[in-house]
C-alpha positions as CSV (number, residue, x, y, z in Angstrom):
1,M,-35.2,39.2,-86.3
2,E,-31.8,40.8,-85.7
3,N,-29.2,39.2,-83.4
4,K,-28.6,42.3,-81.1
5,I,-27.5,40.5,-77.8
6,S,-23.8,40.7,-77.3
7,K,-21.8,37.3,-77.3
8,E,-20.6,37.9,-73.6
9,I,-24.2,38.1,-72.3
10,F,-25.2,35.3,-74.5
11,V,-22.7,33.1,-72.8
12,G,-23.3,34.3,-69.6
13,K,-26.7,33.2,-69.8
14,I,-25.8,29.7,-71.1
15,R,-23.4,29.2,-68.2
16,K,-25.6,30.4,-65.6
17,Y,-28.3,27.6,-66.7
18,L,-25.5,25.0,-66.9
19,N,-24.2,25.8,-63.6
20,N,-27.8,25.8,-62.0
21,F,-28.5,22.4,-63.5
22,E,-25.2,21.1,-62.7
23,I,-24.6,20.3,-66.4
24,F,-20.6,20.0,-66.5
25,S,-18.2,18.2,-68.8
26,G,-16.0,15.2,-67.6
27,D,-13.2,17.6,-66.7
28,G,-15.4,20.1,-65.1
29,K,-17.1,23.5,-66.4
30,F,-17.1,24.5,-70.1
31,G,-14.8,27.3,-71.2
32,D,-15.6,30.4,-73.1
33,E,-14.3,29.1,-76.3
34,T,-16.9,26.2,-76.2
35,L,-19.7,28.2,-75.1
36,G,-18.9,31.0,-77.7
37,K,-19.6,28.4,-80.3
38,F,-23.4,28.6,-79.4
39,Y,-23.3,32.3,-80.1
40,T,-22.2,31.4,-83.6
41,L,-24.9,28.7,-84.1
42,Y,-27.6,31.2,-83.0
43,A,-26.4,34.0,-85.3
44,E,-26.3,31.6,-88.3
45,L,-29.7,30.4,-87.3
46,L,-30.9,33.9,-87.4
47,E,-29.3,34.7,-90.9
48,W,-30.8,31.5,-92.4
49,N,-34.2,32.1,-91.1
50,K,-34.3,35.4,-92.9
51,K,-34.5,33.5,-96.1
52,I,-35.5,29.9,-95.1
53,N,-37.7,28.9,-92.2
54,I,-35.5,26.7,-90.0
55,T,-37.0,27.2,-86.6
56,R,-39.9,29.3,-85.2
57,I,-37.7,29.8,-81.9
58,T,-35.5,32.9,-82.6
59,D,-35.5,34.6,-79.3
60,E,-32.3,34.4,-77.6
61,N,-33.7,33.4,-74.2
62,E,-36.2,30.8,-75.8
63,F,-33.2,29.6,-78.0
64,I,-30.8,28.9,-74.9
65,K,-33.6,27.3,-72.9
66,K,-35.3,25.1,-75.2
67,H,-32.4,24.3,-77.6
68,I,-29.1,24.5,-76.0
69,V,-30.1,23.7,-72.4
70,D,-32.8,21.3,-73.0
71,S,-30.6,19.3,-75.4
72,A,-27.6,19.5,-72.8
73,F,-29.5,17.5,-70.3
74,L,-28.7,14.6,-72.3
75,L,-24.9,15.0,-71.1
76,K,-26.4,14.2,-67.7
77,I,-27.4,10.6,-68.7
78,L,-25.4,9.8,-71.8
79,D,-23.0,6.7,-71.4
80,E,-19.5,7.9,-71.2
81,N,-18.4,4.9,-73.2
82,S,-20.5,6.2,-76.2
83,K,-18.5,7.1,-79.0
84,S,-21.0,7.2,-81.9
85,V,-24.1,8.8,-81.6
86,M,-27.1,8.9,-84.2
87,D,-29.7,12.0,-83.9
88,I,-32.9,11.1,-85.5
89,G,-34.8,13.9,-86.9
90,S,-32.9,16.7,-85.3
91,G,-34.3,19.6,-87.3
92,A,-31.7,22.3,-87.2
93,G,-29.3,20.0,-85.3
94,F,-31.0,19.6,-81.7
95,P,-29.5,17.7,-79.7
96,G,-26.9,16.5,-82.3
97,I,-24.9,19.9,-82.8
98,I,-25.3,20.6,-79.3
99,L,-23.8,17.3,-78.1
100,N,-21.0,17.9,-80.7
101,I,-20.1,21.4,-79.3
102,F,-20.0,20.1,-75.9
103,N,-17.9,17.1,-77.0
104,P,-16.1,17.6,-80.4
105,S,-14.8,13.9,-80.1
106,L,-18.1,12.4,-80.4
107,N,-19.1,10.9,-83.9
108,I,-22.4,12.3,-84.4
109,I,-24.6,11.1,-87.3
110,S,-27.7,13.3,-87.8
111,V,-30.5,11.9,-89.8
112,E,-32.9,14.6,-91.1
113,S,-35.4,14.1,-93.9
114,I,-36.0,18.0,-94.6
115,F,-33.4,19.1,-97.1
116,K,-33.1,22.6,-95.8
117,K,-32.6,21.9,-92.5
118,C,-29.9,19.2,-93.4
119,N,-28.2,21.9,-95.4
120,F,-28.2,24.2,-92.5
121,Q,-26.5,21.6,-90.2
122,K,-23.9,20.9,-92.7
123,S,-23.1,24.5,-93.2
124,V,-23.0,25.6,-89.4
125,T,-20.9,22.6,-88.4
126,R,-18.3,23.4,-91.3
127,K,-18.2,27.0,-89.8
128,L,-17.9,25.6,-86.3
129,N,-15.1,23.2,-87.3
130,L,-16.9,20.0,-86.0
131,Y,-15.0,17.5,-88.0
132,N,-16.8,14.4,-86.4
133,F,-20.4,15.5,-87.5
134,C,-22.3,14.6,-90.7
135,C,-25.8,15.0,-91.5
136,L,-27.8,12.4,-93.8
137,N,-30.7,13.9,-95.7
138,L,-32.8,10.7,-95.2
139,N,-36.0,9.1,-93.8
140,A,-35.0,7.5,-90.5
141,F,-36.8,4.4,-91.4
142,L,-34.7,3.9,-94.5
143,Y,-31.3,3.9,-92.7
144,N,-30.1,0.5,-91.9
145,D,-26.4,0.5,-91.0
146,F,-26.2,0.4,-87.2
147,N,-23.1,-1.4,-86.7
148,N,-21.0,1.3,-85.5
149,I,-23.7,3.0,-83.6
150,D,-23.3,2.9,-79.8
151,A,-26.3,5.3,-79.1
152,I,-29.4,6.6,-80.8
153,T,-31.4,9.6,-79.5
154,T,-34.4,11.8,-80.8
155,R,-35.7,14.7,-79.1
156,A,-39.0,15.6,-80.9
157,A,-39.1,13.7,-84.1
158,F,-41.8,10.9,-83.2
159,N,-44.8,10.3,-81.0
160,V,-44.7,7.1,-78.9
161,K,-46.5,4.9,-81.5
162,E,-43.8,6.1,-84.2
163,L,-41.0,5.6,-81.7
164,T,-42.2,1.9,-81.3
165,R,-42.3,1.3,-84.8
166,F,-38.9,3.0,-85.5
167,I,-37.3,0.9,-82.7
168,E,-38.9,-2.1,-84.1
169,S,-37.5,-1.4,-87.4
170,I,-33.8,-0.8,-86.3
171,N,-31.4,-3.4,-88.0
172,L,-29.3,-4.2,-84.9
173,T,-26.3,-6.5,-84.9
174,K,-25.2,-5.4,-81.5
175,S,-26.5,-3.7,-78.2
176,A,-27.0,-0.2,-78.5
177,N,-28.6,2.5,-76.0
178,L,-31.6,4.7,-76.9
179,Y,-32.0,8.2,-75.3
180,L,-35.5,9.4,-75.8
181,F,-36.8,12.7,-74.7
182,L,-40.3,12.1,-73.3
183,S,-42.9,13.9,-71.4
184,K,-44.5,11.2,-69.2
185,I,-43.3,8.2,-67.4
186,S,-46.4,6.2,-69.0
187,E,-44.6,7.0,-72.4
188,A,-41.3,5.2,-71.5
189,E,-43.5,2.2,-70.0
190,E,-45.6,2.0,-73.4
191,I,-42.3,1.9,-75.3
192,K,-40.7,-0.8,-73.0
193,N,-43.7,-3.0,-73.2
194,F,-44.3,-3.1,-77.0
195,G,-44.2,-6.6,-78.4
196,Y,-40.8,-6.3,-80.2
197,T,-40.2,-9.3,-82.4
198,T,-36.5,-8.5,-83.3
199,K,-34.8,-7.1,-80.2
200,K,-35.1,-6.9,-76.6
201,V,-35.8,-3.6,-74.9
202,S,-35.5,-2.5,-71.4
203,I,-35.5,0.7,-69.3
204,D,-31.9,1.2,-67.9
205,K,-32.3,4.7,-66.5
206,I,-34.5,7.7,-66.4
207,L,-33.5,11.4,-65.8
208,F,-36.3,13.6,-64.8
209,Y,-35.8,17.4,-65.0
210,K,-37.9,20.6,-64.4
211,T,-38.5,23.2,-67.2
212,D,-40.0,26.8,-67.3
213,Y,-40.6,26.7,-71.1
214,D,-42.7,23.7,-72.1
215,A,-46.2,25.2,-72.8
216,D,-47.6,21.9,-73.7
217,N,-46.5,20.4,-70.4
218,N,-48.5,21.8,-67.4
219,S,-46.3,20.2,-64.9
220,G,-43.2,21.6,-66.5
221,S,-41.4,18.2,-65.8
222,R,-39.8,16.3,-68.7
223,L,-37.7,13.2,-68.7
224,I,-35.0,11.5,-70.8
225,A,-35.2,7.8,-70.7
226,K,-32.4,5.5,-71.5
227,F,-33.4,2.1,-72.9
228,R,-30.9,-0.7,-73.6
229,T,-31.6,-2.6,-76.8
230,S,-29.9,-5.9,-78.1
231,P,-31.1,-8.0,-81.1
232,V,-32.8,-11.2,-80.7
233,F,-31.1,-13.8,-82.9
234,S,-33.2,-16.7,-84.5
235,P,-31.8,-20.1,-83.3
């Protein structure tokens, strides 16, 4: 698929969605330079997709809504004190790259088990001059250094049972926030009520938002649940 839409139209569509959903930076609205990087991201993805299947979503409207805007909702709930964010199973970089474009000062660690997708992330973030981004080609369950991680997010990597297993496996030495993209409040309750043995997990905040692009969710309603986690130390 060729990238035929102009940069100005592409940026205008993103700005419209951000304004409609009141997604802003700490200092206000995002400028053309920032939003223009999403056009570069999209163009690079189309080029890579000609040779390697990185994502099935290549239509510009679908890409803007399902990848850019959906990822951007995390900005509405992300703790302002978070300096280092780990993105688990981000595929082509969602929400990790999206977060880093909006906030280049964030230290983003993307953990992606599929080699070609991790390579895409490395290539496009170099092109976008995102110096605080790194991608690790690794199974998330094998990562064990969470000392400097303030927040962990995952958008589509696991189902609820896998999420509870992953949370239990995290080797925490300090408190950290989890931001999980979910479809139902019952999923957040199931995650909270799991019998964790190594940590305490509680729901801190839930952001509900409506979409017109989730074919698997008839209500069109999604949520991001923020959990507080802290290690349980043996006496």
